C-alpha positions as CSV (number, residue, x, y, z in Angstrom):
1,X,27.8,-60.7,-2.4
2,X,25.8,-59.1,0.4
3,X,23.6,-56.0,-0.1
4,X,25.2,-52.9,1.3
5,X,23.3,-50.6,3.7
6,X,24.7,-47.5,1.9
7,X,23.1,-45.6,-0.9
8,X,25.4,-44.1,-3.5
9,X,24.4,-40.7,-4.9
10,X,27.3,-40.5,-7.3
11,X,29.2,-43.0,-9.3
12,X,32.3,-42.2,-7.3
13,X,30.5,-43.2,-4.1
14,X,29.2,-46.3,-5.7
15,X,32.7,-47.4,-6.7
16,X,34.0,-46.9,-3.2
17,X,31.1,-49.0,-1.9
18,X,32.0,-51.8,-4.4
19,X,35.6,-51.5,-3.4
20,X,34.8,-51.9,0.3
21,X,32.9,-55.1,-0.6
22,X,36.0,-56.5,-2.5
23,X,34.2,-56.4,-5.8
24,X,37.4,-55.3,-7.6
25,X,39.6,-58.3,-6.3
26,X,39.4,-59.7,-9.9
27,X,39.4,-57.9,-13.2
28,X,36.0,-56.4,-14.0
29,X,34.8,-54.8,-17.2
30,X,32.6,-51.7,-17.3
31,X,29.4,-53.7,-18.4
32,X,29.8,-55.9,-15.3
33,X,30.0,-52.8,-13.1
34,X,27.0,-51.2,-14.8
35,X,25.0,-54.4,-14.4
36,X,25.7,-54.6,-10.7
37,X,24.7,-51.0,-10.2
38,X,21.5,-51.5,-12.1
39,X,20.6,-54.5,-9.9
40,X,21.0,-52.2,-6.9
41,X,18.8,-49.6,-8.7
42,X,21.6,-47.1,-9.4
43,X,21.5,-45.9,-13.0
44,X,24.5,-43.7,-13.6
45,X,25.2,-42.3,-17.1
46,X,28.0,-43.9,-19.1
47,X,29.9,-40.6,-19.0
48,X,29.6,-40.3,-15.2
49,X,30.7,-43.9,-14.6
50,X,33.5,-43.7,-17.1
51,X,34.9,-40.5,-15.4
52,X,34.6,-42.0,-11.9
53,X,36.4,-45.2,-13.1
54,X,39.2,-43.1,-14.7
55,X,39.6,-40.9,-11.5
56,X,39.5,-43.7,-8.9
57,X,42.9,-43.7,-7.4
58,X,42.4,-47.2,-5.9
59,X,41.8,-48.8,-9.3
60,X,44.1,-49.6,-12.2
61,X,43.0,-50.5,-15.7
62,X,44.2,-52.4,-18.7
63,X,43.0,-52.8,-22.3
64,X,42.0,-50.5,-25.1
65,X,39.3,-47.9,-25.5
66,X,35.8,-49.3,-25.0
67,X,37.3,-52.5,-23.7
68,X,38.9,-51.6,-20.4
69,X,39.1,-53.9,-17.3
70,X,39.6,-52.6,-13.8
71,X,41.1,-54.1,-10.7
72,X,42.0,-52.6,-7.2
73,X,45.6,-51.5,-6.6
74,X,45.3,-52.4,-3.0
75,X,42.6,-53.8,-0.7
76,X,40.1,-51.6,1.0
77,X,41.1,-50.6,4.5
78,X,38.8,-48.9,7.0
79,X,40.2,-45.6,8.4
80,X,40.1,-47.1,11.9
81,X,42.4,-49.9,10.8
82,X,45.0,-47.7,9.2
83,X,47.7,-46.3,11.6
84,X,49.3,-43.9,9.1
85,X,53.0,-43.2,9.4
86,X,53.8,-46.1,11.8
87,X,52.6,-48.6,9.3
88,X,54.7,-47.1,6.5
89,X,57.8,-47.0,8.7
90,X,57.4,-50.7,9.7
91,X,57.1,-51.7,6.1
92,X,60.3,-49.9,5.1
93,X,62.5,-51.4,7.9
94,X,62.9,-54.5,5.9
95,X,64.3,-52.6,2.9
96,X,67.3,-51.0,4.6
97,X,70.7,-51.3,2.9
98,X,73.1,-53.7,4.6
């Protein structure tokens, strides 16, 4: 994984950076995420990271308390690449009733 040029000031920003690097393509546990942040010299509190993971709309989780795993719901897409409503309309054309 390449080092990112961006500095995360909050756990939420850090998660978005990891998402943009496709870190969440496979299931990841909180200790794996904390370890990667510490390698990058980001030391967020457990409460801050837990709240950011819980609120991240682009992640889903499975497991039980203190043993959650996280994965992305959909791949990261830069804003320039997203064409908004046109893309949505094209996707739903295939689902019309006969």
